C-alpha positions in Angstrom: 0.0 -0.1 0.1 3.0 2.3 -0.2 2.3 3.3 -3.7 -0.1 6.7 -4.4 -1.9 7.4 -7.4 -5.0 9.6 -7.9 -8.1 8.4 -8.8 -8.3 11.1 -11.3 -5.2 10.2 -12.9 -6.4 6.6 -13.1 -9.7 7.9 -14.8 -7.7 9.4 -17.5 -5.3 6.5 -18.2 -8.8 3.9 -18.3 -10.3 6.2 -20.9 -6.6 6.1 -23.0 -7.2 2.3 -22.6 -10.4 1.9 -23.9 -10.2 4.8 -26.5 -9.8 2.2 -29.2 -13.5 1.9 -28.9 -14.9 4.2 -31.9 -18.0 4.8 -30.1 -16.5 6.6 -26.8 -16.3 10.3 -26.8 -14.7 12.1 -24.5 -15.6 16.0 -23.5 -14.2 18.4 -21.1 -14.8 21.8 -19.8 -11.6 23.3 -20.5 -9.9 21.1 -17.9 -8.5 18.2 -19.4 -4.8 18.5 -17.7 -6.5 18.5 -14.3 -9.2 15.9 -15.0 -6.8 13.8 -16.5 -8.8 13.1 -19.9 -5.5 14.8 -21.8 -4.1 11.1 -21.8 -7.4 10.0 -24.2 -7.0 13.8 -25.9 -3.3 12.8 -27.0 -4.4 9.3 -28.6 -7.6 10.1 -30.2 -8.1 14.0 -30.7 -10.7 13.3 -33.2 -13.3 12.2 -30.2 -11.5 14.6 -27.5 -13.9 18.0 -27.6 -12.9 21.0 -25.1 -16.5 22.6 -24.3 -14.8 25.6 -22.6 -16.0 27.1 -19.4 -19.7 26.1 -20.0 -20.6 23.0 -17.7 -24.2 23.1 -18.7 -24.1 23.0 -22.2 -21.6 20.4 -22.1 -24.0 18.2 -20.3 -26.5 19.0 -23.0 -24.1 18.3 -26.2 -23.2 15.1 -24.0 -26.6 14.1 -24.2 -27.2 14.8 -27.6 -24.2 12.5 -28.6 -25.5 10.0 -26.5 -29.1 10.1 -28.0 -27.0 9.3 -31.5 -26.0 6.4 -29.7 -22.5 7.5 -28.5 -20.8 6.1 -25.1 -19.9 9.6 -24.2 -17.5 10.6 -20.6 -18.2 14.1 -19.9 -15.1 15.4 -17.2 -15.2 18.3 -15.0 -14.4 19.3 -11.5 -17.2 17.6 -9.3 -18.4 21.2 -8.0 -19.3 22.1 -11.8 -20.3 18.8 -13.0 -22.9 18.1 -9.9 -23.1 21.7 -9.0 -23.4 24.1 -11.8 -24.8 21.8 -14.3 -27.4 19.8 -12.2 -30.1 21.1 -14.2 -29.0 19.7 -17.5 -27.7 16.5 -16.0 -31.3 16.0 -14.4 -33.3 16.9 -17.5 -31.1 16.3 -20.3 -29.1 13.0 -19.1 -31.2 11.8 -16.1 -34.9 12.3 -17.3 -34.0 10.4 -20.7 -32.2 7.8 -19.3 -29.1 8.5 -21.8 -25.6 6.7 -21.8 -23.6 9.7 -20.4 -20.7 9.3 -17.9 -20.0 11.9 -15.7 -16.5 11.8 -14.9 -16.5 14.6 -11.9 -13.2 14.9 -10.4 -11.3 17.1 -7.5 -14.4 16.1 -5.1 -14.3 16.5 -1.1 -11.9 18.9 0.9 -8.8 17.0 -0.4 -9.0 19.4 -3.5 -7.5 21.7 -0.9 -6.5 25.1 -1.5 -9.1 26.0 -3.9 -11.2 26.0 -0.7 -15.1 26.0 -0.4 -16.1 27.3 -3.5 -14.7 24.1 -4.9 -14.7 21.7 -2.4 -17.9 19.6 -3.2 -19.4 17.9 -0.7 -22.8 17.6 -1.3 -22.6 15.8 -4.7 -23.3 12.1 -3.9 -26.8 13.5 -2.3 -27.8 15.2 -5.7 -26.5 12.5 -7.9 -28.3 9.6 -6.3 -31.4 11.4 -6.2 -31.7 11.5 -9.8 -33.8 8.3 -10.7 -31.7 5.9 -12.4 -28.3 7.4 -11.9 -25.4 4.7 -10.7 -23.5 6.7 -8.3 -19.6 5.3 -7.9 -16.9 6.4 -6.0 -13.3 4.3 -6.5 -11.1 4.2 -3.1 -8.0 3.6 -5.4 -6.4 3.6 -8.5 -7.2 0.1 -9.5 -10.8 0.2 -8.5 -11.2 3.5 -10.6 -9.6 1.7 -13.4 -11.9 -1.3 -13.4 -15.1 0.9 -12.8 -14.6 2.9 -15.5 -14.3 0.4 -18.0 -17.6 -1.1 -16.2 -19.3 2.0 -16.5 -18.4 2.0 -20.1 -20.0 -1.4 -20.7 -23.5 -0.8 -18.9 -26.1 1.6 -20.5 -27.5 4.6 -19.0 -25.7 7.7 -16.7 -23.3 7.0 -14.4 -21.8 9.7 -11.9 -18.0 9.0 -11.2 -16.6 10.8 -8.0 -12.8 11.1 -8.5 -10.1 13.2 -6.1 -7.5 15.3 -7.0 -4.8 14.2 -4.1 -2.6 10.7 -4.4 -4.0 8.0 -2.6 -2.5 4.4 -1.4 -3.2 1.7 -3.8 -5.2 -0.6 -1.9 -6.3 -3.4 -4.1 -4.7 -5.9 -6.5 -4.8 -5.4 -10.1 -6.3 -9.1 -10.2 -9.5 -8.0 -8.1 -12.8 -8.5 -9.8 -15.2 -5.4 -9.3 -18.9 -5.5 -10.1 -20.9 -2.4 -10.1 -23.7 -2.7 -7.4 -21.7 -5.1 -4.9 -19.4 -3.9 -2.0 -16.0 -5.6 -1.3 -15.4 -6.7 2.2 -11.5 -5.7 2.9 -11.6 -7.2 6.2 -13.6 -9.5 8.3 -14.5 -9.0 11.8 -17.5 -9.7 14.3 -17.7 -6.9 16.5 -18.6 -4.2 14.4 -18.5 -2.9 10.7 -16.8 0.3 9.0 -18.1 0.8 6.0 -16.3 3.5 3.8 -16.3 4.9 0.5 -13.5 6.8 -1.8 -11.0 8.7 -0.2 -12.0 7.4 3.1 -11.7 3.4 2.5 -7.9 3.6 3.6 -8.5 5.7 6.8 -10.9 2.9 7.7 -8.7 0.2 7.2 -5.9 1.8 9.4 -8.6 2.5 12.1 -9.8 -1.3 11.7 -5.9 -2.2 12.5 -5.9 0.3 15.7 -9.0 -1.4 16.7 -7.3 -4.9 16.5 -4.6 -3.6 19.0 -7.5 -2.8 21.5 -8.8 -6.7 21.1 -11.8 -5.4 18.7 -12.5 -7.2 15.6 -13.5 -4.7 12.5 -15.2 -5.8 9.5 -14.4 -3.1 7.1 -16.5 -2.8 3.8 -15.6 -0.7 0.3 -19.0 0.7 -1.1 -17.5 1.9 -4.2 -21.1 2.1 -5.5 -23.3 4.4 -3.5 -26.1 3.6 -6.0 -27.6 0.8 -6.7 -26.6 0.2 -3.1 -25.4 -3.4 -2.0 -28.3 -4.4 0.4 -27.0 -7.8 1.0 -23.6 -6.8 2.4 -25.1 -4.0 4.4 -27.7 -6.2 5.9 -25.3 -9.1 6.5 -22.9 -7.1 8.3 -25.7 -5.3 10.7 -27.0 -9.3 11.3 -23.4 -10.5 12.2 -21.6 -7.5 13.8 -24.2 -5.5 15.5 -23.1 -2.1 14.9 -22.0 0.1 11.6 -20.1 3.2 11.4 -19.7 5.0 8.0 -17.3 7.3 6.6 -17.0 9.2 3.7 -15.7 12.5 2.2 -18.8 14.1 2.0 -21.8 16.0 4.0 -23.0 13.6 6.4 -26.9 14.7 4.9 -27.4 12.6 1.9 -24.3 10.4 1.7 -23.0 7.3 2.2 -24.3 7.4 5.7 -27.9 7.8 4.9 -28.0 5.5 2.2 -26.8 2.7 4.6 -28.8 3.9 7.7 -31.9 4.0 4.9 -31.1 0.3 4.1 -30.5 -0.7 8.2 -33.8 0.8 9.3 -35.7 -0.8 7.2 -34.0 -4.4 7.4 -31.7 -5.0 10.6 -31.9 -2.0 12.8 -28.3 -1.5 14.9 -26.4 1.2 16.2 -24.7 3.3 13.8 -22.7 6.2 13.8 -21.2 8.2 10.8 -17.8 10.1 10.1 -18.1 12.8 7.5 -18.6 16.3 7.0 -20.9 17.9 9.9 -23.2 20.3 7.8 -20.4 22.8 7.1 -18.6 24.0 4.3 -14.8 23.5 3.6 -12.0 25.9 3.6 -8.6 26.9 1.6 -5.6 24.6 3.3 -3.3 22.0 2.8 -5.1 19.0 1.9 -4.1 16.7 5.0 -4.5 19.7 7.4 -8.4 19.7 6.2 -8.4 16.3 6.7 -7.6 16.5 10.4 -9.7 19.4 11.0 -12.7 18.0 9.8 -12.2 14.7 11.5 -11.4 12.2 8.2 -8.4 10.5 10.1 -8.4 7.0 11.3 -8.0 8.4 14.6 -11.5 9.9 14.5 -12.9 6.6 13.1 -11.3 4.8 15.9 -12.5 7.1 18.6 -16.4 6.9 17.1 -15.9 3.5 16.4 -15.0 2.7 20.2 -17.9 5.1 21.7 -20.5 3.4 19.2 -19.5 -0.5 20.8 -20.8 0.9 24.4 -24.3 1.3 22.6 -24.2 -2.0 21.7 
């Protein structure tokens, strides 16, 4: 787990790898060197289009191309993809259920110095509320590569949530991924930590800290937030009796909300959540912000210990 690669970089490389498929078209909002669609652009310039700083229009163009049979990847920062372009995503892509994949990079507070205006913490809530939208939040480069390719193979709108920061590689190259199916990374019987995206690595570190206290924590990566893997969540609730969720997102409407909806309907158990607590971010170095807003293994560990007292 020593190697670190940003999921946005893995996204760009995955696009280049599947670019031999002449049906794939990539759009970008004048950010190709940041979203890393420049990997695709260099190999397939005739199918890469810079739409300029006009994200709502880019989504409408993506919808038009998809209506003509193309598989379209439309890329920009998450705050623009899910925020500024929301109406176009909802009405032009979601409502007609078109084959557009939204590559939303620079999500969460780990975008760092760009500050609150660019730190998108509400996109999971917005995107999972759109009927028929698949929402994917990969934890590392390996899962990103696999899930981008799976998204290209499936029909329908997909929101891919990607990060700016280099993050540890968690998975082996031969790991099998399936959209809509979570992955148990660590077994445990005392409680379950369910994480997504950037927070999977802190969750694993917290589980190791709990192990040192004699606590056996199961760790699950929910890389697909919609459709959600209800089975793996219910099984964890029944077998471990307590669940804590971890996300680099506002606690309202994100992973924690999604998991709690499943738990309360199927197997109510004590729960807690780690995430941004109804606040905007601020400008700062990424890991200083991670520390300030509690997205650390230590905070997961502390909340887990408190949660166990409620079993």
